DRENLOVEX-505948 format. One record per residue (C-alpha): x, y, z; residue in one letter. Coordinates in nm, 4 decimals. Each point is the difference from the previous one (the first is absolute). Layout:
N
{node {X; Y; Z}; "A"};
...
***
This chain:
346
{node {2.1857; -7.3533; -11.4680}; "M"};
{node {0.2546; -0.1817; -0.2363}; "K"};
{node {0.0708; -0.3893; 0.0463}; "Y"};
{node {0.3218; -0.1436; -0.0821}; "R"};
{node {0.1159; -0.3791; -0.0668}; "K"};
{node {0.1837; -0.1396; 0.3318}; "L"};
{node {0.3227; -0.1150; -0.1730}; "G"};
{node {-0.0735; -0.2847; -0.1898}; "R"};
{node {-0.3247; -0.1245; 0.1701}; "T"};
{node {-0.3867; -0.0006; -0.1200}; "D"};
{node {-0.0330; 0.2857; 0.3100}; "M"};
{node {-0.0448; 0.3778; -0.0711}; "E"};
{node {0.0400; 0.2063; 0.2624}; "V"};
{node {-0.0861; 0.3457; 0.0307}; "S"};
{node {0.2651; 0.3093; -0.0365}; "E"};
{node {-0.0631; 0.0642; 0.3604}; "I"};
{node {0.0554; -0.2344; 0.2731}; "C"};
{node {-0.1553; 0.0453; 0.3345}; "L"};
{node {0.2693; -0.0193; 0.2837}; "G"};
{node {-0.0622; -0.1182; 0.3426}; "T"};
{node {0.3263; 0.0485; 0.2459}; "M"};
{node {-0.2288; 0.2494; 0.1972}; "T"};
{node {-0.2696; -0.2470; 0.1234}; "W"};
{node {0.0276; -0.0903; 0.3487}; "G"};
{node {0.2024; 0.2546; 0.1312}; "T"};
{node {-0.0947; 0.3492; -0.1772}; "Q"};
{node {-0.3396; -0.1144; -0.1605}; "N"};
{node {-0.2770; -0.2275; 0.1820}; "S"};
{node {-0.1304; -0.2978; -0.1461}; "E"};
{node {-0.3278; 0.2515; -0.0625}; "A"};
{node {0.2435; 0.2550; -0.1872}; "E"};
{node {0.1584; -0.2532; -0.2296}; "G"};
{node {-0.3339; -0.1247; -0.1234}; "H"};
{node {-0.0836; 0.3158; -0.0690}; "A"};
{node {0.3045; 0.0323; -0.1820}; "Q"};
{node {-0.0616; -0.3403; -0.2350}; "I"};
{node {-0.3644; 0.1341; -0.0421}; "D"};
{node {0.1183; 0.3316; -0.1336}; "M"};
{node {0.2635; -0.1611; -0.1831}; "A"};
{node {-0.1746; -0.2689; -0.2048}; "V"};
{node {-0.2698; 0.2446; -0.0739}; "E"};
{node {0.2375; 0.2220; -0.1983}; "A"};
{node {0.0992; -0.3088; -0.1852}; "G"};
{node {0.2818; -0.1533; 0.2140}; "V"};
{node {0.0223; -0.3698; -0.0124}; "N"};
{node {0.3563; -0.0331; 0.1482}; "F"};
{node {0.0603; -0.0692; 0.3862}; "I"};
{node {0.3809; 0.0011; 0.1445}; "D"};
{node {0.0458; -0.1214; 0.3108}; "T"};
{node {0.2925; -0.2051; 0.1981}; "A"};
{node {0.0574; -0.2419; 0.3189}; "E"};
{node {0.2004; 0.2988; 0.1739}; "I"};
{node {-0.2738; 0.2636; -0.0312}; "Y"};
{node {-0.0794; 0.2401; 0.1495}; "P"};
{node {0.3567; 0.1303; -0.0099}; "T"};
{node {-0.0884; 0.3882; 0.1324}; "T"};
{node {0.1590; -0.1068; 0.2169}; "P"};
{node {0.1102; -0.3696; -0.0563}; "M"};
{node {-0.0733; -0.1706; 0.3338}; "R"};
{node {-0.0037; -0.4319; 0.0502}; "K"};
{node {-0.3158; -0.0066; 0.2061}; "E"};
{node {-0.1631; 0.2008; -0.3201}; "T"};
{node {0.1313; -0.2319; -0.2762}; "C"};
{node {-0.3061; -0.1224; -0.2025}; "G"};
{node {-0.2619; 0.2585; 0.1451}; "K"};
{node {0.0013; 0.1528; -0.3777}; "T"};
{node {-0.0915; -0.3433; -0.1690}; "E"};
{node {-0.2525; -0.0505; 0.2482}; "E"};
{node {-0.1507; 0.3415; -0.0375}; "I"};
{node {-0.0111; -0.0729; -0.3615}; "L"};
{node {-0.1170; -0.3433; 0.0576}; "G"};
{node {-0.3320; 0.0997; 0.1909}; "S"};
{node {-0.0580; 0.2404; -0.3211}; "W"};
{node {-0.0013; -0.3039; -0.2218}; "L"};
{node {-0.2297; -0.1744; 0.2038}; "V"};
{node {-0.2315; 0.2673; 0.1438}; "N"};
{node {-0.0375; 0.1386; -0.4251}; "S"};
{node {-0.0246; -0.3135; -0.1479}; "G"};
{node {0.2332; 0.1362; -0.2816}; "R"};
{node {0.2357; -0.1962; 0.0002}; "R"};
{node {0.0433; -0.0951; -0.3570}; "G"};
{node {-0.0398; 0.3725; -0.0568}; "D"};
{node {0.3824; 0.0627; 0.0968}; "V"};
{node {0.3460; -0.1461; -0.0373}; "I"};
{node {0.1265; -0.0432; 0.3489}; "V"};
{node {0.4208; 0.0664; 0.0251}; "A"};
{node {0.1944; -0.0853; 0.2841}; "T"};
{node {0.3327; -0.1152; 0.1035}; "K"};
{node {0.2426; -0.2634; 0.1699}; "V"};
{node {0.2124; 0.1893; 0.2389}; "P"};
{node {0.3775; 0.0054; -0.0636}; "G"};
{node {0.2839; -0.1060; 0.1935}; "Q"};
{node {0.0649; 0.1986; 0.2929}; "G"};
{node {-0.4088; 0.1163; 0.0516}; "S"};
{node {-0.1439; 0.0015; 0.2977}; "M"};
{node {-0.1646; -0.3396; -0.0806}; "V"};
{node {0.3090; -0.1868; -0.1280}; "L"};
{node {0.2866; 0.1085; 0.1896}; "G"};
{node {0.3045; -0.1211; -0.1293}; "D"};
{node {-0.2144; -0.3028; -0.2320}; "Q"};
{node {0.0877; 0.0459; -0.3857}; "R"};
{node {-0.3230; -0.0334; -0.1761}; "V"};
{node {-0.0016; -0.3558; -0.2104}; "D"};
{node {-0.3383; -0.2020; -0.1384}; "G"};
{node {-0.1117; -0.1134; 0.3805}; "K"};
{node {-0.0017; 0.3387; 0.1274}; "I"};
{node {-0.1564; 0.1101; -0.3129}; "L"};
{node {-0.3043; -0.2429; 0.0364}; "R"};
{node {-0.0066; 0.0989; 0.3773}; "Q"};
{node {-0.0279; 0.3541; -0.0193}; "S"};
{node {-0.2297; -0.0012; -0.2879}; "L"};
{node {-0.2673; -0.2560; 0.1821}; "E"};
{node {0.0197; 0.2039; 0.2800}; "A"};
{node {-0.0633; 0.3215; -0.2063}; "S"};
{node {-0.3003; -0.1496; -0.1306}; "L"};
{node {-0.1983; -0.0740; 0.3560}; "K"};
{node {0.1042; 0.3445; 0.0631}; "R"};
{node {-0.1533; 0.1206; -0.3350}; "L"};
{node {-0.2805; -0.2407; 0.0524}; "K"};
{node {0.0252; -0.1014; -0.3834}; "T"};
{node {0.1045; -0.3302; -0.1527}; "D"};
{node {0.2751; 0.1486; -0.2295}; "Y"};
{node {0.1958; 0.2988; -0.0698}; "V"};
{node {0.0440; 0.1547; -0.3970}; "D"};
{node {0.3550; 0.1007; 0.0574}; "L"};
{node {0.2462; -0.1050; 0.2451}; "Y"};
{node {0.3195; 0.1877; 0.0621}; "Q"};
{node {0.3318; -0.0529; 0.1543}; "L"};
{node {0.0240; 0.3145; 0.1862}; "H"};
{node {0.3701; 0.0523; 0.0044}; "W"};
{node {0.2588; -0.2768; -0.1341}; "P"};
{node {0.2131; -0.1903; 0.2571}; "N"};
{node {0.3425; 0.1159; -0.0986}; "R"};
{node {-0.1129; 0.3302; 0.0540}; "G"};
{node {0.0063; 0.2938; -0.2466}; "S"};
{node {0.1034; 0.3931; -0.0446}; "Y"};
{node {-0.3812; 0.0793; 0.1018}; "H"};
{node {-0.1210; 0.1892; 0.2519}; "F"};
{node {0.2520; 0.2946; -0.0275}; "R"};
{node {0.3115; -0.2818; 0.0292}; "R"};
{node {0.1117; 0.1309; -0.3273}; "Y"};
{node {0.2537; 0.2606; 0.1432}; "W"};
{node {0.2195; -0.3201; 0.1700}; "T"};
{node {-0.0999; -0.2725; -0.2180}; "Y"};
{node {0.2445; -0.2673; -0.0540}; "D"};
{node {-0.1181; -0.3466; -0.1414}; "P"};
{node {0.2858; -0.1709; 0.1194}; "T"};
{node {-0.0873; -0.0066; 0.3209}; "G"};
{node {-0.3288; -0.2132; -0.1147}; "Q"};
{node {-0.0979; -0.3518; 0.1125}; "E"};
{node {-0.1187; -0.1163; -0.3405}; "V"};
{node {0.0748; -0.3872; 0.0568}; "G"};
{node {-0.1614; -0.1710; -0.2365}; "D"};
{node {-0.2314; 0.2425; -0.1468}; "L"};
{node {-0.1064; -0.2478; -0.3195}; "D"};
{node {-0.0951; -0.2573; 0.2672}; "G"};
{node {-0.1976; 0.2204; 0.2253}; "E"};
{node {-0.1750; 0.1755; -0.2836}; "I"};
{node {-0.0858; -0.3377; -0.1672}; "E"};
{node {-0.1563; -0.1356; 0.3413}; "D"};
{node {-0.1926; 0.3073; 0.0453}; "M"};
{node {-0.1361; 0.0189; -0.3614}; "L"};
{node {-0.0709; -0.3713; 0.0314}; "G"};
{node {-0.2102; 0.0616; 0.3034}; "E"};
{node {-0.1613; 0.2533; -0.1419}; "V"};
{node {-0.1025; -0.2133; -0.2853}; "Q"};
{node {-0.1262; -0.2490; 0.2371}; "T"};
{node {-0.2330; 0.2762; 0.1460}; "L"};
{node {-0.0830; 0.1413; -0.2767}; "I"};
{node {-0.1254; -0.3747; -0.0841}; "G"};
{node {-0.1500; -0.0288; 0.2981}; "E"};
{node {-0.2627; 0.3537; -0.0875}; "G"};
{node {0.2200; 0.1906; 0.3023}; "K"};
{node {0.1371; 0.2591; -0.1673}; "M"};
{node {-0.0263; 0.1511; -0.4189}; "R"};
{node {0.3436; 0.1464; -0.0333}; "A"};
{node {0.3187; 0.0330; 0.1435}; "F"};
{node {0.2206; 0.3352; 0.0051}; "G"};
{node {0.3096; 0.1578; 0.1453}; "L"};
{node {0.0688; 0.3403; 0.2207}; "S"};
{node {0.2934; 0.2262; 0.0315}; "N"};
{node {0.1905; -0.1996; -0.2312}; "E"};
{node {0.2683; 0.0699; -0.2492}; "T"};
{node {0.0723; -0.0703; -0.3222}; "A"};
{node {0.2271; -0.2646; 0.0090}; "W"};
{node {-0.1884; -0.1785; 0.2853}; "G"};
{node {-0.3419; -0.0140; -0.2368}; "T"};
{node {0.2208; -0.1161; -0.2572}; "T"};
{node {0.1008; -0.3033; 0.1692}; "R"};
{node {-0.4041; -0.0584; 0.1178}; "W"};
{node {-0.0937; 0.0282; -0.4016}; "L"};
{node {0.3103; -0.2529; -0.1069}; "K"};
{node {-0.1403; -0.2406; 0.2914}; "A"};
{node {-0.3722; 0.0250; -0.1201}; "A"};
{node {0.1101; -0.0412; -0.3434}; "E"};
{node {0.2480; -0.2806; 0.0232}; "E"};
{node {-0.1782; -0.2331; 0.2912}; "A"};
{node {-0.3763; 0.0886; -0.1963}; "D"};
{node {-0.1232; 0.1702; 0.3561}; "L"};
{node {-0.2285; 0.3119; 0.0448}; "P"};
{node {0.1381; 0.3167; -0.1470}; "R"};
{node {0.0480; 0.3218; 0.1970}; "V"};
{node {-0.2690; 0.2023; -0.0791}; "A"};
{node {0.0402; 0.3897; 0.1351}; "S"};
{node {0.2700; 0.1177; 0.2190}; "M"};
{node {-0.0976; 0.2506; 0.3018}; "Q"};
{node {0.2677; 0.2635; 0.0597}; "N"};
{node {-0.0109; 0.3580; 0.1387}; "E"};
{node {-0.0346; 0.2686; -0.2708}; "Y"};
{node {-0.0715; 0.3658; 0.0246}; "S"};
{node {0.1290; 0.3355; -0.1266}; "L"};
{node {0.2543; 0.0004; 0.2305}; "L"};
{node {0.1124; -0.4071; -0.0499}; "C"};
{node {0.0523; -0.0612; -0.3589}; "R"};
{node {0.2745; -0.2448; 0.0175}; "Y"};
{node {-0.2893; -0.2418; -0.1664}; "Y"};
{node {0.0308; 0.2056; -0.3026}; "D"};
{node {0.3455; -0.1736; -0.1458}; "L"};
{node {0.0767; -0.3773; 0.0107}; "D"};
{node {-0.3210; -0.1166; 0.1546}; "M"};
{node {-0.2094; 0.2042; -0.2429}; "A"};
{node {0.1634; -0.1892; -0.2852}; "E"};
{node {-0.0624; -0.3228; 0.1772}; "L"};
{node {-0.3483; 0.0866; 0.0707}; "S"};
{node {-0.1170; 0.0849; -0.3698}; "L"};
{node {0.1918; -0.2510; -0.1496}; "R"};
{node {-0.0571; -0.2930; 0.1936}; "E"};
{node {-0.3622; 0.0985; 0.1359}; "D"};
{node {0.0665; 0.0814; 0.3949}; "V"};
{node {-0.2033; 0.2697; 0.0349}; "G"};
{node {0.0989; 0.2231; 0.2850}; "L"};
{node {-0.2740; 0.0368; 0.2746}; "L"};
{node {0.1616; 0.3617; 0.1521}; "A"};
{node {-0.0700; 0.0092; 0.3879}; "Y"};
{node {0.0888; 0.3470; 0.1624}; "S"};
{node {-0.0991; 0.2136; -0.3099}; "P"};
{node {-0.0594; 0.2840; 0.2555}; "L"};
{node {0.3168; -0.0983; 0.1336}; "A"};
{node {-0.1766; -0.0300; 0.3975}; "A"};
{node {-0.2007; 0.3145; -0.0761}; "G"};
{node {0.3152; 0.2463; -0.0744}; "L"};
{node {-0.1543; 0.0104; -0.3638}; "L"};
{node {-0.3994; 0.0848; 0.1519}; "S"};
{node {0.0914; 0.3517; 0.0769}; "G"};
{node {-0.1192; -0.0396; 0.3554}; "K"};
{node {0.3409; 0.0437; 0.1750}; "Y"};
{node {0.1688; 0.2725; -0.2622}; "V"};
{node {-0.0431; 0.3061; 0.2164}; "N"};
{node {0.1151; -0.1702; 0.3405}; "G"};
{node {-0.3068; -0.1518; 0.1232}; "D"};
{node {0.0195; -0.3492; 0.1629}; "I"};
{node {-0.3958; -0.0812; 0.0154}; "P"};
{node {-0.1154; -0.2183; 0.3102}; "D"};
{node {0.0052; -0.3801; -0.0327}; "G"};
{node {0.1628; 0.0686; -0.3583}; "S"};
{node {0.2767; -0.2501; -0.0723}; "R"};
{node {0.2617; 0.2937; 0.0486}; "M"};
{node {-0.1232; 0.0561; 0.3442}; "S"};
{node {0.1118; -0.3455; 0.0935}; "M"};
{node {0.3070; -0.0516; -0.2630}; "Q"};
{node {0.1874; 0.3397; -0.0063}; "A"};
{node {0.2424; -0.0968; -0.2705}; "A"};
{node {-0.2821; -0.2333; -0.2051}; "L"};
{node {0.3051; -0.2568; -0.0063}; "H"};
{node {0.2224; 0.1935; -0.1721}; "G"};
{node {-0.2196; 0.1528; -0.2231}; "R"};
{node {-0.0285; 0.3492; 0.2241}; "N"};
{node {0.3359; 0.2146; -0.0517}; "N"};
{node {0.1589; 0.3399; -0.0856}; "D"};
{node {0.0568; -0.1371; -0.3864}; "I"};
{node {-0.3622; -0.1101; -0.0577}; "S"};
{node {-0.1534; 0.2981; 0.1556}; "K"};
{node {0.1431; 0.2175; -0.2520}; "L"};
{node {-0.1293; -0.2816; -0.2711}; "A"};
{node {-0.3246; 0.0119; 0.1493}; "V"};
{node {-0.0335; 0.3794; 0.0076}; "K"};
{node {0.1080; 0.0090; -0.3759}; "A"};
{node {-0.2481; -0.2428; -0.1101}; "Y"};
{node {-0.2416; 0.1291; 0.2016}; "N"};
{node {0.0781; 0.3735; -0.1343}; "D"};
{node {-0.0837; -0.1787; -0.3560}; "L"};
{node {-0.3323; -0.1640; 0.1105}; "A"};
{node {-0.1177; 0.3656; 0.1037}; "A"};
{node {0.1342; 0.1700; -0.3212}; "E"};
{node {-0.2173; -0.2427; -0.2180}; "H"};
{node {-0.2949; -0.0108; 0.2307}; "D"};
{node {0.0305; -0.3554; 0.0861}; "I"};
{node {-0.0469; -0.1486; 0.3478}; "A"};
{node {0.3458; -0.1114; 0.0974}; "F"};
{node {-0.1055; -0.3643; 0.0855}; "N"};
{node {-0.1865; -0.0695; -0.2843}; "Q"};
{node {0.3121; 0.1520; -0.2119}; "M"};
{node {0.1974; -0.2415; 0.1894}; "S"};
{node {-0.2109; -0.2891; -0.0715}; "L"};
{node {-0.0964; 0.0984; -0.3619}; "A"};
{node {0.4288; -0.0425; -0.1009}; "F"};
{node {-0.0238; -0.3180; 0.1389}; "C"};
{node {-0.3177; -0.1083; -0.2299}; "L"};
{node {0.1943; 0.1172; -0.2754}; "S"};
{node {0.2929; -0.2182; 0.0361}; "R"};
{node {0.0249; -0.2807; -0.3063}; "P"};
{node {0.0904; -0.2537; 0.2728}; "F"};
{node {-0.2580; 0.0736; 0.2657}; "M"};
{node {-0.2688; -0.3063; 0.0255}; "T"};
{node {-0.1802; 0.1989; 0.2858}; "S"};
{node {0.0583; 0.2596; 0.2692}; "V"};
{node {-0.0265; -0.0978; 0.4135}; "I"};
{node {-0.1808; 0.3030; 0.1262}; "I"};
{node {-0.0890; 0.0480; 0.4061}; "G"};
{node {-0.1952; 0.2036; 0.2127}; "A"};
{node {-0.0639; 0.1082; 0.3475}; "T"};
{node {-0.3124; 0.1860; -0.1119}; "T"};
{node {-0.2657; -0.0182; -0.2280}; "M"};
{node {0.0314; 0.3585; -0.1304}; "E"};
{node {0.3980; -0.1505; -0.0516}; "Q"};
{node {-0.1283; -0.2948; -0.1684}; "L"};
{node {-0.2568; 0.1761; -0.2682}; "K"};
{node {0.2772; 0.2443; -0.0706}; "S"};
{node {0.2256; -0.2545; -0.0919}; "N"};
{node {-0.2643; -0.2562; -0.1989}; "L"};
{node {-0.0623; 0.3404; -0.1888}; "D"};
{node {0.3594; -0.0208; -0.1421}; "S"};
{node {-0.1266; -0.2031; -0.2809}; "V"};
{node {-0.1537; 0.2975; -0.1627}; "D"};
{node {0.2926; 0.2208; 0.0116}; "V"};
{node {0.2048; -0.0680; -0.3583}; "E"};
{node {0.3734; 0.2264; 0.0453}; "L"};
{node {0.0829; 0.1948; -0.2987}; "Q"};
{node {0.3536; 0.0637; -0.1471}; "E"};
{node {0.1165; 0.2883; 0.2033}; "P"};
{node {-0.1026; -0.1454; 0.3067}; "V"};
{node {0.2075; -0.3544; -0.0922}; "L"};
{node {0.2564; 0.2371; -0.1157}; "D"};
{node {0.0406; 0.2053; 0.2947}; "S"};
{node {0.0066; -0.2993; 0.2084}; "I"};
{node {0.2786; -0.1815; -0.2014}; "S"};
{node {0.2029; 0.3291; 0.1196}; "K"};
{node {-0.0735; -0.0068; 0.3310}; "I"};
{node {0.0866; -0.3617; 0.0033}; "H"};
{node {0.3711; 0.0891; -0.1576}; "R"};
{node {0.0246; 0.1756; 0.2887}; "N"};
{node {-0.1002; -0.2065; 0.2579}; "F"};
{node {0.0263; -0.3756; -0.1090}; "P"};
{node {0.0288; -0.1533; 0.3100}; "V"};
{node {-0.1345; 0.2679; 0.2624}; "P"};
{node {-0.0836; -0.2672; 0.2573}; "M"};
***
C-alpha cells in the first residue's frame, strides 16, 4: 500500500480508501466492522462516509446509520488514531436539508451531529457533498445549462462556510475541508476566497471517476495538479459494472443492480458495449476485470485515493489486491483506444 499527501495538509492517506455507503442496508454492522478490519490489515488508513449514507437505496429513516456503524468500530477497536475519517455535510436538495442552502451554521450543525454518530471528537476531512448551485454531476451533463443555477452571493456563501471551517478547526472538531461533485470553475472560487481572506484551503475533491466516467481528465486534472487538490475517486467500478459480476447478464441477489436496475443512469446500451470491450481486454491480458479497472484509476497523475466498496469479503479482498497490479503499456494503449470509441458511455 502506498500513501499520498492529502492536499497541502500534513496528512498522508492510503491510495485505497474504504467506502462505506452499503453499511446499514446491504451490509450489517458486523460486516462493516469486518470490512474495516480487513482493510486496515491491508494498510488502508482512510475511511470515507457521509451523513446521508447508506444510499443503496437511500431512505430518510436510514440516513446516519453508516456513520453509526463506523462509530461503533472506532470505539470498540480503540484505533481512532490509526485511521483518517472523512465524512460529508449533505447538499441542498438532500433528504436531510430539503431546500436549505448549506451555510456556516448548517455546516456546524451537521458536523456536530456526525461527531455524535461517529463517537469521536473530530473528523479528519469534512466535505461538502455537492455545491448549493448544483452542477453537471450525477449524469446531468446531458442537459447541463449553468444559466439556470442559483449562484447568488457565491463569494459571501463560500467565505461564510470557510470561516466556520476555520473556527471548527480551531475547536479541534475537524482537521481539513474538501469538496465533492464540484467543477473547475467552482473550485477556483473556493481557492480564491481562501487565499484572499486567509481561510482554510480546500484539500481534496471527491468526484466520480472510472474507465466509464473520465471527464475529470480535462480541466479538473489540470486544476488538481497545479493547485494540489487531488482526486478522491468514487464509483471507480461504476457501481459494479466494471467488477465483472454483471457481464454475462447475471444480476446477483442483493447486488446494487437488483435494487437499482439502471444504476442511476450508468447501465445503458452504450455502457454495456464499453464494459464488454474493457472486460475482453482484461481477459486478453489475464487480469481480473475489477483489478484492471482500479489499477487504471490508481495510475492517474491527479489521483490521491480511490474509494472502493464491497458487499462481500471476497470482493473487498480482490479490490484491495488491485494495488499490486501495474498496467503495462499495451494495456494502457488499448484502454486509450477503447476510450476513443466510448468517450462518454454513461
